[in-house]
C-alpha positions in Angstrom: -56.8 -93.1 19.1 -57.4 -90.9 16.1 -59.3 -87.7 16.7 -60.6 -85.0 14.3 -61.9 -81.6 15.3 -64.3 -79.6 13.2 -66.1 -76.3 13.7 -69.6 -76.1 12.3 -70.4 -72.4 11.7 -73.8 -70.8 11.5 -75.0 -68.9 8.5 -77.4 -66.0 7.8 -79.4 -65.4 4.7 -79.0 -61.9 3.1 -82.5 -62.0 1.7 -84.5 -65.0 0.7 -86.7 -65.3 -2.3 -89.0 -68.3 -2.5 -90.7 -69.6 -5.7 -93.1 -72.4 -6.5 -92.8 -75.9 -5.3 -90.8 -78.2 -7.5 -91.7 -81.7 -8.7 -89.4 -83.1 -6.0 -91.4 -81.3 -3.2 -88.9 -78.6 -2.6 -89.3 -74.9 -3.5 -87.0 -73.0 -5.8 -85.2 -70.4 -3.8 -82.6 -67.6 -4.3 -80.5 -66.2 -1.5 -77.1 -65.1 -0.4 -75.6 -67.2 2.3 -72.7 -66.1 4.5 -71.0 -67.7 7.5 -70.8 -66.0 10.9 -68.6 -66.8 13.8 -71.2 -68.5 16.0 -70.4 -72.2 15.8 -70.7 -75.7 17.2 -67.5 -77.5 18.1 -67.4 -81.2 17.1 -64.9 -84.0 17.9 -64.9 -87.3 15.9 -63.0 -90.3 17.1 -62.9 -94.1 16.4 -65.5 -96.1 18.3 -66.9 -99.6 18.5 -70.4 -98.2 17.8 -72.0 -95.1 16.4 -72.3 -92.7 19.3 -73.4 -89.0 19.3 -73.0 -87.1 22.6 -74.1 -83.6 23.4 -77.6 -83.4 21.8 -81.0 -84.5 23.2 -82.2 -86.0 19.9 -82.9 -89.7 19.3 -79.8 -91.1 17.6 -81.5 -92.2 14.3 -83.3 -88.9 13.9 -80.0 -86.9 14.0 -78.7 -85.6 10.7 -75.2 -86.5 11.8 -76.2 -90.1 12.2 -77.7 -90.1 8.7 -74.4 -88.7 7.4 -72.4 -91.4 9.1 -74.6 -94.3 7.9 -74.6 -92.8 4.3 -70.8 -92.6 4.2 -70.4 -96.1 5.7 -72.8 -97.6 3.2 -71.4 -95.7 0.2 -67.8 -96.4 0.8 -68.2 -99.8 2.5 -66.6 -98.6 5.8 -66.6 -101.0 8.7 -65.4 -98.6 11.3 -67.7 -96.6 13.6 -67.3 -93.2 15.1 -68.1 -91.3 18.3 -69.2 -87.7 17.8 -69.0 -85.2 20.7 -70.7 -81.9 20.0 -70.6 -78.7 22.0 -73.8 -77.2 20.7 -73.9 -73.3 20.5 -76.1 -72.7 17.5 -79.8 -72.7 18.5 -81.9 -75.5 17.0 -84.6 -74.7 14.5 -83.6 -71.0 14.4 -82.9 -70.4 10.6 -79.2 -70.4 11.2 -78.4 -73.7 9.5 -77.1 -75.4 12.6 -78.2 -78.9 11.7 -77.0 -78.6 8.1 -73.6 -77.2 9.3 -73.2 -80.1 11.8 -73.9 -82.5 9.0 -71.3 -80.9 6.7 -68.8 -80.9 9.5 -69.3 -84.7 9.9 -68.7 -85.2 6.2 -65.5 -83.2 6.4 -64.5 -84.9 9.6 -65.1 -88.5 8.3 -63.1 -87.6 5.2 -60.1 -87.0 7.4 -60.7 -89.7 10.0 -61.2 -92.5 7.5 -58.8 -91.2 4.9 -61.5 -91.1 2.2 -59.7 -88.5 0.0 -63.0 -87.0 -1.1 -62.9 -83.8 -3.2 -64.9 -80.8 -2.3 -67.3 -81.6 -5.1 -67.8 -85.2 -3.9 -68.5 -84.0 -0.3 -71.0 -81.5 -1.7 -72.7 -84.3 -3.6 -73.0 -86.2 -0.3 -74.4 -83.2 1.4 -77.1 -82.7 -1.2 -78.4 -86.2 -0.3 -78.7 -85.2 3.3 -80.3 -81.7 3.0 -80.6 -78.6 0.8 -78.2 -76.4 2.8 -75.6 -79.0 3.5 -73.5 -78.4 0.3 -73.0 -74.7 1.2 -71.5 -75.6 4.5 -68.8 -77.9 3.1 -66.7 -74.9 2.4 -68.9 -72.2 3.9 -67.8 -69.6 1.3 -70.2 -66.8 0.8 -72.5 -68.0 -2.0 -75.3 -66.9 -4.3 -77.6 -70.0 -3.8 -80.4 -71.1 -6.2 -82.4 -74.2 -7.1 -83.4 -76.0 -3.9 -80.1 -74.9 -2.5 -77.8 -77.2 -4.5 -76.7 -74.5 -7.0 -73.8 -72.6 -5.4 -72.1 -69.7 -7.0 -69.3 -68.5 -4.7 -69.0 -64.7 -4.6 -66.6 -62.1 -3.3 -68.7 -59.8 -1.1 -67.4 -57.2 1.3 -69.3 -57.6 4.6 -67.6 -55.3 7.1 -70.4 -55.4 9.6 -71.1 -56.2 13.2 -74.1 -58.5 13.7 -76.8 -58.8 16.4 -78.8 -62.0 16.2 -82.0 -62.3 18.2 -83.3 -65.8 18.9 -86.9 -66.0 20.0 -86.5 -69.5 21.4 -89.4 -70.7 19.2 -88.8 -73.9 17.3 -90.9 -74.1 14.1 -89.5 -76.7 11.6 -88.3 -75.6 8.2 -90.7 -78.1 6.7 -93.6 -76.6 8.5 -92.7 -73.0 7.4 -92.4 -74.0 3.8 -95.6 -76.0 3.9 -97.4 -72.8 5.1 -95.8 -70.6 2.5 -98.2 -69.2 -0.1 -96.5 -69.4 -3.5 -96.0 -66.3 -5.6 -96.4 -66.0 -9.3 -93.9 -63.2 -9.8 -90.8 -65.0 -8.6 -87.7 -63.7 -10.5 -84.0 -64.0 -9.9 -83.1 -60.4 -9.2 -80.0 -60.3 -7.1 -77.4 -57.8 -8.3 -74.3 -59.0 -6.5 -72.1 -56.2 -7.9 -74.4 -53.5 -6.5 -76.1 -55.2 -3.5 -78.5 -52.8 -1.8 -79.0 -54.1 1.8 -82.1 -51.9 2.3 -83.9 -53.7 -0.5 -83.3 -57.3 0.8 -86.4 -59.2 2.1 -87.2 -62.7 3.3 -90.3 -64.1 1.6 -90.8 -66.5 4.5 -91.6 -63.7 6.9 -95.1 -63.7 5.4 -95.7 -67.2 6.8 -95.3 -65.8 10.4 -97.5 -62.9 9.6 -100.3 -65.2 8.3 -99.9 -68.3 10.4 -98.2 -67.1 13.6 -99.4 -63.5 14.1 -98.2 -63.1 17.7 -94.6 -64.1 16.7 -94.8 -61.8 13.7 -95.8 -58.8 15.9 -92.9 -59.6 18.3 -90.5 -59.9 15.4 -91.6 -56.5 13.9 -91.2 -54.8 17.3 -87.8 -56.2 17.8 -86.7 -55.2 14.2 -87.9 -51.7 14.9 -85.8 -51.5 18.0 -82.7 -53.1 16.4 -82.4 -50.5 13.6 -79.2 -51.1 11.7 -78.4 -51.0 7.9 -80.4 -54.2 7.5 -82.7 -56.2 9.9 -84.3 -59.3 8.6 -85.3 -62.9 9.4 -82.7 -65.5 8.6 -83.7 -68.6 6.6 -87.0 -70.1 7.8 -86.7 -68.2 11.1 -87.5 -67.1 13.5 -84.1 -65.7 14.3 -83.8 -62.0 13.3 -80.4 -60.4 12.7 -79.3 -56.8 12.1 -76.2 -55.4 10.5 -74.3 -52.4 11.8 -71.3 -50.4 10.7 -68.2 -52.1 12.1 -67.3 -48.9 14.1 -70.7 -48.6 15.8 -71.0 -49.6 19.5 -73.9 -52.0 19.7 -73.7 -53.2 23.3 -76.4 -50.9 24.5 -78.8 -52.0 21.7 -78.0 -55.7 22.7 -78.8 -55.0 26.4 -82.0 -53.1 25.6 -83.4 -55.9 23.4 -82.5 -58.5 26.0 -84.1 -56.5 28.8 -87.2 -55.4 27.0 -88.1 -58.7 25.2 -86.5 -61.4 27.4 -84.8 -63.0 24.4 -81.4 -64.4 23.6 -79.1 -61.9 21.7 -75.8 -62.8 20.2 -73.1 -60.5 18.8 -71.3 -61.9 15.8 -69.4 -61.1 12.6 -69.0 -62.5 9.1 -66.2 -65.2 9.0 -64.7 -64.4 5.6 -64.5 -60.7 6.2 -62.7 -61.3 9.6 -60.2 -63.7 8.1 -59.4 -61.7 5.0 
């Protein structure tokens, strides 16, 4: 039996600027996305029916199921697939877990069913599924604009250790964006060549301040205790992450945050920096 193995890596947003809602219901955004080593492990193999094991989500509500049916319909595939996932990325945390899983299924089906799809073709499929999915096809650090479909891959040195703090609160991306108060002064301002970490912000943090004040207070307290060269919410949250010099010992910070706030804390690093 043929098997394909894929890793679905999480991402963090190095800042996130959110503009007005577009005609298609999405918001224009600008952000830098970069992969980190936290990942879900996925196995795909031939099956008589579509099966997804390892997640407590109704089959037809799972993004991976939507990818499978999209690919089957588009390329007239009669085969089915069984997906086994070892889920490590928290759900609804702003780390892109669902989108990364979807992208991994696109890559995996391309191999399993010998579709010979180019990266561009896989990114186009991903765009149908969700805004962040195209980024995860390659996962290369990218300057992202539009609703997430405009990807400009960038070379960025990110020699940092990362602490991620997951508050175990699941607020959907859709809900966060629906509660976002649009700004009139949205401009594309990222200077990739001279990126200043201290100036990066996430516009969606204002949603928590206005709509979920208790969570916002907790986030601000944790950010104060994290310190670091940057501490900020990732994506639609509510996961917070902090960056530290690669030579800094951060184990004590991790333990203090876990003990004081009773939250999940993960230590991580940026994938491309580690590989290169």
